[in-house]
N, CA, C, O and the ligand as a Tripos MOL2 file, in Angstrom:
@<TRIPOS>MOLECULE
protein
  309   307    78     0     0
PROTEIN
NO_CHARGES

@<TRIPOS>ATOM
      1 N          35.3170    5.1330  -35.2430 N.3       1 MET1
      2 CA         33.8680    5.2660  -35.3790 C.3       1 MET1
      3 C          33.1470    4.1180  -34.6930 C.2       1 MET1
      4 O          32.0910    4.3030  -34.0880 O.2       1 MET1
      5 N          33.7390    2.9150  -34.7960 N.am      2 GLN2
      6 CA         33.1360    1.7410  -34.1550 C.3       2 GLN2
      7 C          33.0880    1.9060  -32.6440 C.2       2 GLN2
      8 O          32.1040    1.5450  -31.9990 O.2       2 GLN2
      9 N          34.1710    2.4610  -32.0840 N.am      3 ALA3
     10 CA         34.2430    2.6300  -30.6350 C.3       3 ALA3
     11 C          33.2080    3.6430  -30.1570 C.2       3 ALA3
     12 O          32.6090    3.4670  -29.0960 O.2       3 ALA3
     13 N          32.9960    4.7020  -30.9350 N.am      4 LEU4
     14 CA         32.0090    5.7120  -30.5710 C.3       4 LEU4
     15 C          30.5930    5.1260  -30.5760 C.2       4 LEU4
     16 O          29.7930    5.4260  -29.6890 O.2       4 LEU4
     17 N          30.2920    4.3090  -31.5550 N.am      5 THR5
     18 CA         28.9820    3.6500  -31.6260 C.3       5 THR5
     19 C          28.7950    2.7230  -30.4420 C.2       5 THR5
     20 O          27.7310    2.6860  -29.8240 O.2       5 THR5
     21 N          29.8470    1.9740  -30.1340 N.am      6 PHE6
     22 CA         29.7780    1.0540  -28.9920 C.3       6 PHE6
     23 C          29.5370    1.8150  -27.6840 C.2       6 PHE6
     24 O          28.7110    1.4080  -26.8660 O.2       6 PHE6
     25 N          30.2610    2.9180  -27.4960 N.am      7 LEU7
     26 CA         30.0770    3.7210  -26.2790 C.3       7 LEU7
     27 C          28.6770    4.3320  -26.2100 C.2       7 LEU7
     28 O          28.0850    4.4270  -25.1360 O.2       7 LEU7
     29 N          28.1590    4.7410  -27.3610 N.am      8 LEU8
     30 CA         26.8070    5.2990  -27.4090 C.3       8 LEU8
     31 C          25.7720    4.2430  -27.0120 C.2       8 LEU8
     32 O          24.8190    4.5380  -26.2920 O.2       8 LEU8
     33 N          25.9690    3.0110  -27.4880 N.am      9 ILE9
     34 CA         25.0450    1.9220  -27.1360 C.3       9 ILE9
     35 C          25.1470    1.6180  -25.6500 C.2       9 ILE9
     36 O          24.1220    1.4320  -24.9940 O.2       9 ILE9
     37 N          26.3550    1.5610  -25.1020 N.am     10 VAL10
     38 CA         26.5310    1.2890  -23.6630 C.3      10 VAL10
     39 C          25.9200    2.4050  -22.8340 C.2      10 VAL10
     40 O          25.2700    2.1410  -21.8220 O.2      10 VAL10
     41 N          26.1230    3.6570  -23.2530 N.am     11 TYR11
     42 CA         25.5710    4.7960  -22.5190 C.3      11 TYR11
     43 C          24.0450    4.7680  -22.5280 C.2      11 TYR11
     44 O          23.4110    4.9630  -21.4910 O.2      11 TYR11
     45 N          23.4560    4.5260  -23.7010 N.am     12 SER12
     46 CA         21.9930    4.4830  -23.7960 C.3      12 SER12
     47 C          21.4290    3.3000  -23.0170 C.2      12 SER12
     48 O          20.4020    3.4140  -22.3480 O.2      12 SER12
     49 N          22.1180    2.1590  -23.1130 N.am     13 GLY13
     50 CA         21.6480    0.9770  -22.3940 C.3      13 GLY13
     51 C          21.7050    1.1710  -20.9000 C.2      13 GLY13
     52 O          20.7760    0.7780  -20.1950 O.2      13 GLY13
     53 N          22.7770    1.7690  -20.3920 N.am     14 SER14
     54 CA         22.8730    1.9720  -18.9410 C.3      14 SER14
     55 C          21.8360    2.9790  -18.4690 C.2      14 SER14
     56 O          21.2990    2.8290  -17.3720 O.2      14 SER14
     57 N          21.5380    3.9960  -19.2600 N.am     15 ALA15
     58 CA         20.4890    4.9500  -18.8960 C.3      15 ALA15
     59 C          19.1390    4.2570  -18.8590 C.2      15 ALA15
     60 O          18.3270    4.5170  -17.9710 O.2      15 ALA15
     61 N          18.8960    3.3780  -19.8170 N.am     16 LEU16
     62 CA         17.6270    2.6430  -19.8560 C.3      16 LEU16
     63 C          17.4860    1.7190  -18.6530 C.2      16 LEU16
     64 O          16.4110    1.6230  -18.0620 O.2      16 LEU16
     65 N          18.5750    1.0380  -18.2920 N.am     17 VAL17
     66 CA         18.5500    0.1510  -17.1250 C.3      17 VAL17
     67 C          18.3210    0.9660  -15.8520 C.2      17 VAL17
     68 O          17.5500    0.5590  -14.9820 O.2      17 VAL17
     69 N          18.9890    2.1130  -15.7430 N.am     18 GLY18
     70 CA         18.8200    2.9540  -14.5590 C.3      18 GLY18
     71 C          17.3930    3.4530  -14.4180 C.2      18 GLY18
     72 O          16.8360    3.4370  -13.3200 O.2      18 GLY18
     73 N          16.7910    3.8990  -15.5230 N.am     19 LEU19
     74 CA         15.4040    4.3640  -15.4610 C.3      19 LEU19
     75 C          14.4530    3.2150  -15.1270 C.2      19 LEU19
     76 O          13.4730    3.4120  -14.4080 O.2      19 LEU19
     77 N          14.7360    2.0170  -15.6430 N.am     20 SER20
     78 CA         13.8890    0.8700  -15.3240 C.3      20 SER20
     79 C          13.9690    0.5190  -13.8490 C.2      20 SER20
     80 O          12.9530    0.2000  -13.2300 O.2      20 SER20
     81 N          15.1720    0.5740  -13.2770 N.am     21 LEU21
     82 CA         15.3290    0.2860  -11.8500 C.3      21 LEU21
     83 C          14.5700    1.3070  -11.0030 C.2      21 LEU21
     84 O          13.9020    0.9430  -10.0360 O.2      21 LEU21
     85 N          14.6760    2.5950  -11.3710 N.am     22 LEU22
     86 CA         13.9250    3.6220  -10.6410 C.3      22 LEU22
     87 C          12.4260    3.3780  -10.7530 C.2      22 LEU22
     88 O          11.6940    3.5320   -9.7750 O.2      22 LEU22
     89 N          11.9670    2.9980  -11.9450 N.am     23 TRP23
     90 CA         10.5350    2.7560  -12.1560 C.3      23 TRP23
     91 C          10.0620    1.5850  -11.2830 C.2      23 TRP23
     92 O           9.0170    1.6800  -10.6400 O.2      23 TRP23
     93 N          10.8210    0.4860  -11.2560 N.am     24 PHE24
     94 CA         10.4350   -0.6630  -10.4350 C.3      24 PHE24
     95 C          10.4300   -0.3020   -8.9520 C.2      24 PHE24
     96 O           9.5440   -0.7270   -8.2110 O.2      24 PHE24
     97 N          11.4170    0.4800   -8.5180 N.am     25 PHE25
     98 CA         11.5060    0.8650   -7.1100 C.3      25 PHE25
     99 C          10.2930    1.6970   -6.6980 C.2      25 PHE25
    100 O           9.6420    1.3800   -5.7030 O.2      25 PHE25
    101 N           9.9780    2.7620   -7.4520 N.am     26 TYR26
    102 CA          8.8770    3.6410   -7.0740 C.3      26 TYR26
    103 C           7.5230    2.9680   -7.2660 C.2      26 TYR26
    104 O           6.5900    3.2310   -6.5070 O.2      26 TYR26
    105 N           7.4030    2.1030   -8.2730 N.am     27 ASP27
    106 CA          6.1490    1.3800   -8.4790 C.3      27 ASP27
    107 C           5.8840    0.4310   -7.3110 C.2      27 ASP27
    108 O           4.7530    0.3470   -6.8330 O.2      27 ASP27
    109 N           6.9000   -0.2780   -6.8510 N.am     28 GLY28
    110 CA          6.7450   -1.1870   -5.7200 C.3      28 GLY28
    111 C           6.4220   -0.4450   -4.4410 C.2      28 GLY28
    112 O           5.6040   -0.9020   -3.6430 O.2      28 GLY28
    113 N           7.0580    0.6970   -4.2430 N.am     29 ARG29
    114 CA          6.7950    1.4870   -3.0410 C.3      29 ARG29
    115 C           5.3640    2.0140   -3.0350 C.2      29 ARG29
    116 O           4.6980    1.9740   -2.0000 O.2      29 ARG29
    117 N           4.8800    2.5070   -4.1740 N.am     30 ASP30
    118 CA          3.4990    3.0010   -4.2510 C.3      30 ASP30
    119 C           2.5100    1.8720   -4.0350 C.2      30 ASP30
    120 O           1.4770    2.0660   -3.3940 O.2      30 ASP30
    121 N           2.8120    0.6950   -4.5630 N.am     31 LYS31
    122 CA          1.9090   -0.4410   -4.4080 C.3      31 LYS31
    123 C           1.8050   -0.8440   -2.9390 C.2      31 LYS31
    124 O           0.7200   -1.1780   -2.4640 O.2      31 LYS31
    125 N           2.9280   -0.8140   -2.2160 N.am     32 CYS32
    126 CA          2.9170   -1.1650   -0.7910 C.3      32 CYS32
    127 C           2.0720   -0.1760    0.0070 C.2      32 CYS32
    128 O           1.2820   -0.5860    0.8580 O.2      32 CYS32
    129 N           2.2280    1.1210   -0.2580 N.am     33 SER33
    130 CA          1.4560    2.1040    0.4990 C.3      33 SER33
    131 C          -0.0270    2.0090    0.1540 C.2      33 SER33
    132 O          -0.8720    2.2070    1.0270 O.2      33 SER33
    133 N          -0.3590    1.7110   -1.1020 N.am     34 PHE34
    134 CA         -1.7520    1.5760   -1.5000 C.3      34 PHE34
    135 C          -2.3810    0.3630   -0.8260 C.2      34 PHE34
    136 O          -3.5120    0.4470   -0.3490 O.2      34 PHE34
    137 N          -1.6690   -0.7690   -0.7750 N.am     35 GLU35
    138 CA         -2.1940   -1.9790   -0.1460 C.3      35 GLU35
    139 C          -2.4110   -1.7800    1.3500 C.2      35 GLU35
    140 O          -3.3820   -2.2900    1.9090 O.2      35 GLU35
    141 N          -1.5140   -1.0430    1.9990 N.am     36 ALA36
    142 CA         -1.6540   -0.8090    3.4370 C.3      36 ALA36
    143 C          -2.9260   -0.0290    3.7400 C.2      36 ALA36
    144 O          -3.5950   -0.3030    4.7360 O.2      36 ALA36
    145 N          -3.2700    0.9450    2.8890 N.am     37 ASN37
    146 CA         -4.5020    1.7030    3.0940 C.3      37 ASN37
    147 C          -5.7260    0.8940    2.7040 C.2      37 ASN37
    148 O          -6.7820    1.0270    3.3220 O.2      37 ASN37
    149 N          -5.5920    0.0590    1.6870 N.am     38 ARG38
    150 CA         -6.7360   -0.6900    1.1900 C.3      38 ARG38
    151 C          -7.1670   -1.7770    2.1680 C.2      38 ARG38
    152 O          -8.3440   -2.1330    2.2080 O.2      38 ARG38
    153 N          -6.2470   -2.3040    2.9450 N.am     39 ARG39
    154 CA         -6.5560   -3.4240    3.8250 C.3      39 ARG39
    155 C          -7.1110   -3.0090    5.1770 C.2      39 ARG39
    156 O          -7.0740   -3.8030    6.1170 O.2      39 ARG39
    157 N          -7.6060   -1.8320    5.3020 N.am     40 ARG40
    158 CA         -8.2090   -1.3850    6.5540 C.3      40 ARG40
    159 C          -9.5630   -2.0560    6.7230 C.2      40 ARG40
    160 O         -10.3020   -2.2420    5.7570 O.2      40 ARG40
    161 N          -9.8800   -2.4200    7.9660 N.am     41 LYS41
    162 CA        -11.1830   -2.9880    8.2910 C.3      41 LYS41
    163 C         -12.0470   -1.8900    8.8950 C.2      41 LYS41
    164 O         -11.6050   -1.1650    9.7860 O.2      41 LYS41
    165 N         -13.2640   -1.7680    8.4160 N.am     42 VAL42
    166 CA        -14.1540   -0.6860    8.8320 C.3      42 VAL42
    167 C         -15.1780   -1.2290    9.8180 C.2      42 VAL42
    168 O         -15.7380   -2.3090    9.6300 O.2      42 VAL42
    169 N         -15.4120   -0.4460   10.8840 N.am     43 PHE43
    170 CA        -16.3730   -0.8210   11.9230 C.3      43 PHE43
    171 C         -17.3490    0.3230   12.1450 C.2      43 PHE43
    172 O         -16.9900    1.4910   11.9930 O.2      43 PHE43
    173 N         -18.5690   -0.0100   12.5000 N.am     44 HIS44
    174 CA        -19.5780    0.9870   12.8750 C.3      44 HIS44
    175 C         -20.0910    0.5990   14.2480 C.2      44 HIS44
    176 O         -20.6080   -0.5020   14.4340 O.2      44 HIS44
    177 N         -19.9500    1.5010   15.2120 N.am     45 CYS45
    178 CA        -20.3620    1.1990   16.5770 C.3      45 CYS45
    179 C         -21.8830    1.2560   16.6780 C.2      45 CYS45
    180 O         -22.5000    2.2530   16.3020 O.2      45 CYS45
    181 N         -22.4810    0.1860   17.1850 N.am     46 VAL46
    182 CA        -23.9410    0.1520   17.2990 C.3      46 VAL46
    183 C         -24.4180    0.9070   18.5360 C.2      46 VAL46
    184 O         -25.6070    1.2010   18.6600 O.2      46 VAL46
    185 N         -23.5120    1.2200   19.4430 N.am     47 ARG47
    186 CA        -23.9170    1.9320   20.6590 C.3      47 ARG47
    187 C         -23.8710    3.4490   20.4610 C.2      47 ARG47
    188 O         -24.8480    4.1390   20.7540 O.2      47 ARG47
    189 N         -22.7370    3.9770   19.9630 N.am     48 CYS48
    190 CA        -22.5840    5.4340   19.8620 C.3      48 CYS48
    191 C         -22.5800    5.9380   18.4160 C.2      48 CYS48
    192 O         -22.6010    7.1500   18.2000 O.2      48 CYS48
    193 N         -22.5530    5.0560   17.4320 N.am     49 GLY49
    194 CA        -22.6030    5.4830   16.0370 C.3      49 GLY49
    195 C         -21.2710    5.9000   15.4650 C.2      49 GLY49
    196 O         -21.2190    6.4300   14.3550 O.2      49 GLY49
    197 N         -20.1820    5.6750   16.1980 N.am     50 ASN50
    198 CA        -18.8510    6.0570   15.7220 C.3      50 ASN50
    199 C         -18.4200    5.1470   14.5750 C.2      50 ASN50
    200 O         -18.6530    3.9390   14.6110 O.2      50 ASN50
    201 N         -17.7900    5.7330   13.5600 N.am     51 LEU51
    202 CA        -17.2540    4.9710   12.4370 C.3      51 LEU51
    203 C         -15.7360    4.9760   12.5570 C.2      51 LEU51
    204 O         -15.1300    6.0470   12.6050 O.2      51 LEU51
    205 N         -15.1080    3.8040   12.6080 N.am     52 TYR52
    206 CA        -13.6550    3.7480   12.7820 C.3      52 TYR52
    207 C         -13.0860    2.5860   11.9920 C.2      52 TYR52
    208 O         -13.8260    1.7160   11.5360 O.2      52 TYR52
    209 N         -11.7590    2.5710   11.8290 N.am     53 SER53
    210 CA        -11.1110    1.5080   11.0550 C.3      53 SER53
    211 C          -9.8000    1.1190   11.7130 C.2      53 SER53
    212 O          -9.1800    1.9190   12.4140 O.2      53 SER53
    213 N          -9.3810   -0.1260   11.4770 N.am     54 VAL54
    214 CA         -8.1130   -0.6290   11.9960 C.3      54 VAL54
    215 C          -7.3730   -1.3330   10.8670 C.2      54 VAL54
    216 O          -7.9610   -1.6620    9.8370 O.2      54 VAL54
    217 N          -6.0650   -1.5640   11.0720 N.am     55 ARG55
    218 CA         -5.2500   -2.2340   10.0560 C.3      55 ARG55
    219 C          -4.8990   -3.6620   10.4410 C.2      55 ARG55
    220 O          -3.9950   -4.2440    9.8430 O.2      55 ARG55
    221 N          -5.5790   -4.2440   11.4140 N.am     56 LYS56
    222 CA         -5.2760   -5.5990   11.8520 C.3      56 LYS56
    223 C          -5.6270   -6.6110   10.7730 C.2      56 LYS56
    224 O          -6.4540   -6.3340    9.9040 O.2      56 LYS56
    225 N          -5.0080   -7.7700   10.8250 N.am     57 GLY57
    226 CA         -5.3260   -8.8180    9.8750 C.3      57 GLY57
    227 C          -6.5390   -9.6140   10.3030 C.2      57 GLY57
    228 O          -7.4580   -9.8280    9.5110 O.2      57 GLY57
    229 N          -6.5500  -10.0610   11.5680 N.am     58 ASP58
    230 CA         -7.6360  -10.9010   12.0500 C.3      58 ASP58
    231 C          -8.5150  -10.1110   13.0140 C.2      58 ASP58
    232 O          -8.0620   -9.7120   14.0870 O.2      58 ASP58
    233 N          -9.7760   -9.8830   12.6290 N.am     59 VAL59
    234 CA        -10.7020   -9.1480   13.4850 C.3      59 VAL59
    235 C         -11.9670   -9.9780   13.7010 C.2      59 VAL59
    236 O         -13.0550   -9.4220   13.8550 O.2      59 VAL59
    237 N         -11.8300  -11.3110   13.7130 N.am     60 SER60
    238 CA        -13.0050  -12.1770   13.8240 C.3      60 SER60
    239 C         -13.6560  -12.0880   15.2060 C.2      60 SER60
    240 O         -14.8310  -12.4230   15.3530 O.2      60 SER60
    241 N         -12.9000  -11.6390   16.2280 N.am     61 THR61
    242 CA        -13.4790  -11.5110   17.5690 C.3      61 THR61
    243 C         -13.9890  -10.0970   17.8250 C.2      61 THR61
    244 O         -14.3790   -9.7710   18.9460 O.2      61 THR61
    245 N         -13.9880   -9.2660   16.8020 N.am     62 GLY62
    246 CA        -14.4720   -7.8960   16.9500 C.3      62 GLY62
    247 C         -13.3740   -6.9510   17.3730 C.2      62 GLY62
    248 O         -12.2580   -7.3640   17.6850 O.2      62 GLY62
    249 N         -13.7110   -5.6730   17.3780 N.am     63 GLU63
    250 CA        -12.7440   -4.6330   17.7310 C.3      63 GLU63
    251 C         -13.4640   -3.5890   18.5910 C.2      63 GLU63
    252 O         -14.5280   -3.1050   18.2040 O.2      63 GLU63
    253 N         -12.8930   -3.2320   19.7640 N.am     64 PRO64
    254 CA        -13.5720   -2.2630   20.6270 C.3      64 PRO64
    255 C         -13.5860   -0.8540   20.0310 C.2      64 PRO64
    256 O         -12.6210   -0.4220   19.3990 O.2      64 PRO64
    257 N         -14.6820   -0.1590   20.2430 N.am     65 CYS65
    258 CA        -14.8450    1.2150   19.7660 C.3      65 CYS65
    259 C         -13.9010    2.1330   20.5510 C.2      65 CYS65
    260 O         -13.8250    2.0110   21.7730 O.2      65 CYS65
    261 N         -13.1790    3.0490   19.8920 N.am     66 PRO66
    262 CA        -12.2780    3.9620   20.6260 C.3      66 PRO66
    263 C         -13.0380    4.9740   21.4890 C.2      66 PRO66
    264 O         -12.4490    5.5500   22.4030 O.2      66 PRO66
    265 N         -14.3280    5.2050   21.2230 N.am     67 GLU67
    266 CA        -15.1030    6.1790   21.9960 C.3      67 GLU67
    267 C         -15.7050    5.5550   23.2490 C.2      67 GLU67
    268 O         -15.5590    6.1000   24.3430 O.2      67 GLU67
    269 N         -16.3900    4.3980   23.1000 N.am     68 CYS68
    270 CA        -17.1540    3.8540   24.2140 C.3      68 CYS68
    271 C         -16.7130    2.4440   24.6160 C.2      68 CYS68
    272 O         -17.2900    1.8630   25.5340 O.2      68 CYS68
    273 N         -15.6970    1.8820   23.9430 N.am     69 GLU69
    274 CA        -15.1460    0.5590   24.2540 C.3      69 GLU69
    275 C         -16.1200   -0.5960   24.0000 C.2      69 GLU69
    276 O         -15.8700   -1.7150   24.4490 O.2      69 GLU69
    277 N         -17.2100   -0.3470   23.2970 N.am     70 TYR70
    278 CA        -18.1460   -1.4270   22.9680 C.3      70 TYR70
    279 C         -17.5340   -2.2640   21.8450 C.2      70 TYR70
    280 O         -16.9960   -1.7170   20.8820 O.2      70 TYR70
    281 N         -17.6160   -3.5900   21.9700 N.am     71 ASN71
    282 CA        -17.0050   -4.4780   20.9850 C.3      71 ASN71
    283 C         -17.9140   -4.6300   19.7670 C.2      71 ASN71
    284 O         -19.0400   -5.1160   19.8770 O.2      71 ASN71
    285 N         -17.4080   -4.2030   18.5930 N.am     72 ASN72
    286 CA        -18.1920   -4.2690   17.3520 C.3      72 ASN72
    287 C         -17.5500   -5.2340   16.3690 C.2      72 ASN72
    288 O         -16.3640   -5.5470   16.4660 O.2      72 ASN72
    289 N         -18.3490   -5.6970   15.4260 N.am     73 TYR73
    290 CA        -17.8390   -6.6030   14.4070 C.3      73 TYR73
    291 C         -17.7220   -5.8600   13.0780 C.2      73 TYR73
    292 O         -18.3880   -4.8550   12.8310 O.2      73 TYR73
    293 N         -16.8400   -6.4050   12.2310 N.am     74 GLU74
    294 CA        -16.4970   -5.7360   10.9770 C.3      74 GLU74
    295 C         -17.7130   -5.5740   10.0690 C.2      74 GLU74
    296 O         -18.5700   -6.4550    9.9840 O.2      74 GLU74
    297 N         -17.7670   -4.4140    9.3840 N.am     75 LEU75
    298 CA        -18.8130   -4.2040    8.4020 C.3      75 LEU75
    299 C         -18.4970   -5.0300    7.1700 C.2      75 LEU75
    300 O         -17.3490   -5.0770    6.7290 O.2      75 LEU75
    301 N         -19.5020   -5.6770    6.6160 N.am     76 SER76
    302 CA        -19.2890   -6.4020    5.3690 C.3      76 SER76
    303 C         -20.1910   -5.7880    4.3060 C.2      76 SER76
    304 O         -21.3660   -5.5110    4.5480 O.2      76 SER76
    305 N         -19.6180   -5.5820    3.1310 N.am     77 PHE77
    306 CA        -20.3590   -4.9410    2.0410 C.3      77 PHE77
    307 C         -20.7620   -5.9610    1.0070 C.2      77 PHE77
    308 O         -21.3950   -5.6140    0.0100 O.2      77 PHE77
    309 ZN        -18.8870    3.3940   20.3520 Zn       78 ZN78
@<TRIPOS>BOND
     1     1     2 1
     2     2     3 1
     3     3     4 2
     4     3     5 am
     5     5     6 1
     6     6     7 1
     7     7     8 2
     8     7     9 am
     9     9    10 1
    10    10    11 1
    11    11    12 2
    12    11    13 am
    13    13    14 1
    14    14    15 1
    15    15    16 2
    16    15    17 am
    17    17    18 1
    18    18    19 1
    19    19    20 2
    20    19    21 am
    21    21    22 1
    22    22    23 1
    23    23    24 2
    24    23    25 am
    25    25    26 1
    26    26    27 1
    27    27    28 2
    28    27    29 am
    29    29    30 1
    30    30    31 1
    31    31    32 2
    32    31    33 am
    33    33    34 1
    34    34    35 1
    35    35    36 2
    36    35    37 am
    37    37    38 1
    38    38    39 1
    39    39    40 2
    40    39    41 am
    41    41    42 1
    42    42    43 1
    43    43    44 2
    44    43    45 am
    45    45    46 1
    46    46    47 1
    47    47    48 2
    48    47    49 am
    49    49    50 1
    50    50    51 1
    51    51    52 2
    52    51    53 am
    53    53    54 1
    54    54    55 1
    55    55    56 2
    56    55    57 am
    57    57    58 1
    58    58    59 1
    59    59    60 2
    60    59    61 am
    61    61    62 1
    62    62    63 1
    63    63    64 2
    64    63    65 am
    65    65    66 1
    66    66    67 1
    67    67    68 2
    68    67    69 am
    69    69    70 1
    70    70    71 1
    71    71    72 2
    72    71    73 am
    73    73    74 1
    74    74    75 1
    75    75    76 2
    76    75    77 am
    77    77    78 1
    78    78    79 1
    79    79    80 2
    80    79    81 am
    81    81    82 1
    82    82    83 1
    83    83    84 2
    84    83    85 am
    85    85    86 1
    86    86    87 1
    87    87    88 2
    88    87    89 am
    89    89    90 1
    90    90    91 1
    91    91    92 2
    92    91    93 am
    93    93    94 1
    94    94    95 1
    95    95    96 2
    96    95    97 am
    97    97    98 1
    98    98    99 1
    99    99   100 2
   100    99   101 am
   101   101   102 1
   102   102   103 1
   103   103   104 2
   104   103   105 am
   105   105   106 1
   106   106   107 1
   107   107   108 2
   108   107   109 am
   109   109   110 1
   110   110   111 1
   111   111   112 2
   112   111   113 am
   113   113   114 1
   114   114   115 1
   115   115   116 2
   116   115   117 am
   117   117   118 1
   118   118   119 1
   119   119   120 2
   120   119   121 am
   121   121   122 1
   122   122   123 1
   123   123   124 2
   124   123   125 am
   125   125   126 1
   126   126   127 1
   127   127   128 2
   128   127   129 am
   129   129   130 1
   130   130   131 1
   131   131   132 2
   132   131   133 am
   133   133   134 1
   134   134   135 1
   135   135   136 2
   136   135   137 am
   137   137   138 1
   138   138   139 1
   139   139   140 2
   140   139   141 am
   141   141   142 1
   142   142   143 1
   143   143   144 2
   144   143   145 am
   145   145   146 1
   146   146   147 1
   147   147   148 2
   148   147   149 am
   149   149   150 1
   150   150   151 1
   151   151   152 2
   152   151   153 am
   153   153   154 1
   154   154   155 1
   155   155   156 2
   156   155   157 am
   157   157   158 1
   158   158   159 1
   159   159   160 2
   160   159   161 am
   161   161   162 1
   162   162   163 1
   163   163   164 2
   164   163   165 am
   165   165   166 1
   166   166   167 1
   167   167   168 2
   168   167   169 am
   169   169   170 1
   170   170   171 1
   171   171   172 2
   172   171   173 am
   173   173   174 1
   174   174   175 1
   175   175   176 2
   176   175   177 am
   177   177   178 1
   178   178   179 1
   179   179   180 2
   180   179   181 am
   181   181   182 1
   182   182   183 1
   183   183   184 2
   184   183   185 am
   185   185   186 1
   186   186   187 1
   187   187   188 2
   188   187   189 am
   189   189   190 1
   190   190   191 1
   191   191   192 2
   192   191   193 am
   193   193   194 1
   194   194   195 1
   195   195   196 2
   196   195   197 am
   197   197   198 1
   198   198   199 1
   199   199   200 2
   200   199   201 am
   201   201   202 1
   202   202   203 1
   203   203   204 2
   204   203   205 am
   205   205   206 1
   206   206   207 1
   207   207   208 2
   208   207   209 am
   209   209   210 1
   210   210   211 1
   211   211   212 2
   212   211   213 am
   213   213   214 1
   214   214   215 1
   215   215   216 2
   216   215   217 am
   217   217   218 1
   218   218   219 1
   219   219   220 2
   220   219   221 am
   221   221   222 1
   222   222   223 1
   223   223   224 2
   224   223   225 am
   225   225   226 1
   226   226   227 1
   227   227   228 2
   228   227   229 am
   229   229   230 1
   230   230   231 1
   231   231   232 2
   232   231   233 am
   233   233   234 1
   234   234   235 1
   235   235   236 2
   236   235   237 am
   237   237   238 1
   238   238   239 1
   239   239   240 2
   240   239   241 am
   241   241   242 1
   242   242   243 1
   243   243   244 2
   244   243   245 am
   245   245   246 1
   246   246   247 1
   247   247   248 2
   248   247   249 am
   249   249   250 1
   250   250   251 1
   251   251   252 2
   252   251   253 am
   253   253   254 1
   254   254   255 1
   255   255   256 2
   256   255   257 am
   257   257   258 1
   258   258   259 1
   259   259   260 2
   260   259   261 am
   261   261   262 1
   262   262   263 1
   263   263   264 2
   264   263   265 am
   265   265   266 1
   266   266   267 1
   267   267   268 2
   268   267   269 am
   269   269   270 1
   270   270   271 1
   271   271   272 2
   272   271   273 am
   273   273   274 1
   274   274   275 1
   275   275   276 2
   276   275   277 am
   277   277   278 1
   278   278   279 1
   279   279   280 2
   280   279   281 am
   281   281   282 1
   282   282   283 1
   283   283   284 2
   284   283   285 am
   285   285   286 1
   286   286   287 1
   287   287   288 2
   288   287   289 am
   289   289   290 1
   290   290   291 1
   291   291   292 2
   292   291   293 am
   293   293   294 1
   294   294   295 1
   295   295   296 2
   296   295   297 am
   297   297   298 1
   298   298   299 1
   299   299   300 2
   300   299   301 am
   301   301   302 1
   302   302   303 1
   303   303   304 2
   304   303   305 am
   305   305   306 1
   306   306   307 1
   307   307   308 2
@<TRIPOS>SUBSTRUCTURE
     1 MET1         2 RESIDUE 1 A MET
     2 GLN2         6 RESIDUE 1 A GLN
     3 ALA3        10 RESIDUE 1 A ALA
     4 LEU4        14 RESIDUE 1 A LEU
     5 THR5        18 RESIDUE 1 A THR
     6 PHE6        22 RESIDUE 1 A PHE
     7 LEU7        26 RESIDUE 1 A LEU
     8 LEU8        30 RESIDUE 1 A LEU
     9 ILE9        34 RESIDUE 1 A ILE
    10 VAL10       38 RESIDUE 1 A VAL
    11 TYR11       42 RESIDUE 1 A TYR
    12 SER12       46 RESIDUE 1 A SER
    13 GLY13       50 RESIDUE 1 A GLY
    14 SER14       54 RESIDUE 1 A SER
    15 ALA15       58 RESIDUE 1 A ALA
    16 LEU16       62 RESIDUE 1 A LEU
    17 VAL17       66 RESIDUE 1 A VAL
    18 GLY18       70 RESIDUE 1 A GLY
    19 LEU19       74 RESIDUE 1 A LEU
    20 SER20       78 RESIDUE 1 A SER
    21 LEU21       82 RESIDUE 1 A LEU
    22 LEU22       86 RESIDUE 1 A LEU
    23 TRP23       90 RESIDUE 1 A TRP
    24 PHE24       94 RESIDUE 1 A PHE
    25 PHE25       98 RESIDUE 1 A PHE
    26 TYR26      102 RESIDUE 1 A TYR
    27 ASP27      106 RESIDUE 1 A ASP
    28 GLY28      110 RESIDUE 1 A GLY
    29 ARG29      114 RESIDUE 1 A ARG
    30 ASP30      118 RESIDUE 1 A ASP
    31 LYS31      122 RESIDUE 1 A LYS
    32 CYS32      126 RESIDUE 1 A CYS
    33 SER33      130 RESIDUE 1 A SER
    34 PHE34      134 RESIDUE 1 A PHE
    35 GLU35      138 RESIDUE 1 A GLU
    36 ALA36      142 RESIDUE 1 A ALA
    37 ASN37      146 RESIDUE 1 A ASN
    38 ARG38      150 RESIDUE 1 A ARG
    39 ARG39      154 RESIDUE 1 A ARG
    40 ARG40      158 RESIDUE 1 A ARG
    41 LYS41      162 RESIDUE 1 A LYS
    42 VAL42      166 RESIDUE 1 A VAL
    43 PHE43      170 RESIDUE 1 A PHE
    44 HIS44      174 RESIDUE 1 A HIS
    45 CYS45      178 RESIDUE 1 A CYS
    46 VAL46      182 RESIDUE 1 A VAL
    47 ARG47      186 RESIDUE 1 A ARG
    48 CYS48      190 RESIDUE 1 A CYS
    49 GLY49      194 RESIDUE 1 A GLY
    50 ASN50      198 RESIDUE 1 A ASN
    51 LEU51      202 RESIDUE 1 A LEU
    52 TYR52      206 RESIDUE 1 A TYR
    53 SER53      210 RESIDUE 1 A SER
    54 VAL54      214 RESIDUE 1 A VAL
    55 ARG55      218 RESIDUE 1 A ARG
    56 LYS56      222 RESIDUE 1 A LYS
    57 GLY57      226 RESIDUE 1 A GLY
    58 ASP58      230 RESIDUE 1 A ASP
    59 VAL59      234 RESIDUE 1 A VAL
    60 SER60      238 RESIDUE 1 A SER
    61 THR61      242 RESIDUE 1 A THR
    62 GLY62      246 RESIDUE 1 A GLY
    63 GLU63      250 RESIDUE 1 A GLU
    64 PRO64      254 RESIDUE 1 A PRO
    65 CYS65      258 RESIDUE 1 A CYS
    66 PRO66      262 RESIDUE 1 A PRO
    67 GLU67      266 RESIDUE 1 A GLU
    68 CYS68      270 RESIDUE 1 A CYS
    69 GLU69      274 RESIDUE 1 A GLU
    70 TYR70      278 RESIDUE 1 A TYR
    71 ASN71      282 RESIDUE 1 A ASN
    72 ASN72      286 RESIDUE 1 A ASN
    73 TYR73      290 RESIDUE 1 A TYR
    74 GLU74      294 RESIDUE 1 A GLU
    75 LEU75      298 RESIDUE 1 A LEU
    76 SER76      302 RESIDUE 1 A SER
    77 PHE77      306 RESIDUE 1 A PHE
    78 ZN78       309 GROUP 0 **** ****
């Protein structure tokens, strides 16, 4: 009876560890994809009115519009 209880505890514990590992893996993956979308920089072209975004880190020198190539600066809210 003792051995059966021990095996039951090991089985339940390993299932709990496995589910926790899956949870950490999928939570981290979702967080990475969310951060990648959240860090987009938004631009509004003052020449043609086009609204566009980029994923660059540093946009202090502006970013050219994909429609008319006019250099615009990041929108700040
Ligand atoms: Zn433009």
